[in-house]
C-alpha positions as a Markdown table, in Angstrom:
| # | Residue | x | y | z |
|---|---|---|---|---|
| 1 | Met | 130.4 | 62.0 | 82.1 |
| 2 | Thr | 133.0 | 64.8 | 82.7 |
| 3 | Ala | 136.7 | 64.0 | 82.9 |
| 4 | Leu | 138.2 | 63.4 | 86.3 |
| 5 | Tyr | 141.7 | 64.5 | 85.2 |
| 6 | Ser | 142.5 | 67.2 | 82.6 |
| 7 | Asp | 145.9 | 65.6 | 81.9 |
| 8 | Thr | 144.6 | 62.0 | 81.2 |
| 9 | His | 143.4 | 60.7 | 77.9 |
| 10 | Pro | 139.7 | 59.9 | 78.1 |
| 11 | Lys | 140.2 | 56.2 | 77.0 |
| 12 | Met | 142.8 | 55.8 | 79.8 |
| 13 | Glu | 140.6 | 57.4 | 82.3 |
| 14 | Ala | 137.7 | 55.1 | 81.3 |
| 15 | Leu | 140.0 | 52.1 | 81.7 |
| 16 | Gln | 141.1 | 53.4 | 85.2 |
| 17 | Ile | 137.4 | 53.7 | 86.2 |
| 18 | Gln | 136.7 | 50.2 | 84.9 |
| 19 | Leu | 139.5 | 48.8 | 86.9 |
| 20 | Trp | 138.3 | 50.6 | 90.1 |
| 21 | Arg | 134.8 | 49.2 | 89.6 |
| 22 | Gln | 136.2 | 45.6 | 89.1 |
| 23 | Ala | 138.5 | 45.8 | 92.1 |
| 24 | Thr | 137.5 | 43.7 | 95.1 |
| 25 | Pro | 136.6 | 45.4 | 98.4 |
| 26 | Thr | 139.9 | 44.3 | 99.9 |
| 27 | Arg | 141.8 | 45.8 | 96.9 |
| 28 | Lys | 139.9 | 49.1 | 97.3 |
| 29 | Met | 140.7 | 49.2 | 101.0 |
| 30 | Asn | 144.3 | 48.6 | 100.2 |
| 31 | Met | 144.4 | 51.4 | 97.7 |
| 32 | Leu | 142.7 | 53.7 | 100.2 |
| 33 | Ala | 145.2 | 52.8 | 102.9 |
| 34 | Gln | 148.1 | 53.5 | 100.5 |
| 35 | Leu | 146.6 | 56.9 | 99.5 |
| 36 | Asn | 146.3 | 57.7 | 103.2 |
| 37 | Lys | 149.9 | 56.7 | 103.9 |
| 38 | Ser | 151.1 | 58.8 | 101.0 |
| 39 | Ala | 149.1 | 61.8 | 102.2 |
| 40 | Gln | 150.6 | 61.3 | 105.7 |
| 41 | Met | 154.1 | 61.1 | 104.3 |
| 42 | Leu | 153.6 | 64.3 | 102.3 |
| 43 | Ala | 152.3 | 66.1 | 105.4 |
| 44 | Gln | 155.2 | 64.9 | 107.4 |
| 45 | Ala | 157.7 | 66.1 | 104.8 |
| 46 | Gly | 156.0 | 69.5 | 104.8 |
| 47 | Leu | 156.2 | 69.7 | 108.5 |
| 48 | Arg | 159.9 | 68.7 | 108.4 |
| 49 | Ser | 160.6 | 71.5 | 106.0 |
| 50 | Gln | 158.6 | 74.0 | 108.0 |
| 51 | Tyr | 160.1 | 72.9 | 111.4 |
| 52 | Pro | 163.6 | 71.6 | 110.6 |
| 53 | Gln | 164.8 | 71.7 | 114.2 |
| 54 | Ala | 161.8 | 69.7 | 115.5 |
| 55 | Ser | 162.2 | 66.2 | 116.9 |
| 56 | Glu | 160.3 | 63.3 | 115.5 |
| 57 | Ala | 158.0 | 63.4 | 118.5 |
| 58 | Glu | 157.2 | 67.0 | 117.9 |
| 59 | Leu | 156.5 | 66.3 | 114.2 |
| 60 | Arg | 154.2 | 63.4 | 115.1 |
| 61 | Phe | 152.4 | 65.7 | 117.5 |
| 62 | Lys | 152.1 | 68.5 | 114.9 |
| 63 | Leu | 150.7 | 65.9 | 112.4 |
| 64 | Ala | 148.2 | 64.7 | 115.0 |
| 65 | Cys | 147.1 | 68.3 | 115.4 |
| 66 | Met | 146.6 | 68.6 | 111.6 |
| 67 | Ile | 144.6 | 65.5 | 111.4 |
| 68 | Leu | 142.7 | 65.5 | 114.7 |
| 69 | Gly | 142.7 | 69.2 | 115.7 |
| 70 | Asp | 144.5 | 70.6 | 118.7 |
| 71 | Glu | 142.0 | 69.6 | 121.4 |
| 72 | Leu | 141.7 | 66.0 | 120.4 |
| 73 | Ala | 145.5 | 65.7 | 119.7 |
| 74 | His | 146.2 | 66.9 | 123.2 |
| 75 | Lys | 143.8 | 64.3 | 124.6 |
| 76 | Val | 145.3 | 61.5 | 122.5 |
| 77 | Cys | 148.9 | 62.5 | 122.8 |
| 78 | Gly | 148.7 | 63.9 | 126.3 |
| 79 | Glu | 150.3 | 67.1 | 127.7 |
| 80 | Thr | 154.0 | 66.7 | 126.9 |
| 81 | Asp | 156.9 | 69.1 | 126.2 |
| 82 | His | 156.4 | 68.7 | 122.4 |
| 83 | Ala | 152.7 | 69.8 | 122.8 |
| 84 | Lys | 153.8 | 73.5 | 123.2 |
């Protein structure tokens, strides 16, 4: 098996994989939810730095566009001032 991470010792990587395999479905879903939340927070931070004058509503809409695409974001969020 090839290494997943170039900066991780192979024994530690094997232990991580073993722990993932032993995790319950609920634990795996919780880990996935946390990863998604972290990705969303990173995206929001990037948007805040790119658009420092934008309101929170505008940033949420921009995030929705990133995740859903413009067309679906407009359908979900509606046509509002921040959609421009």
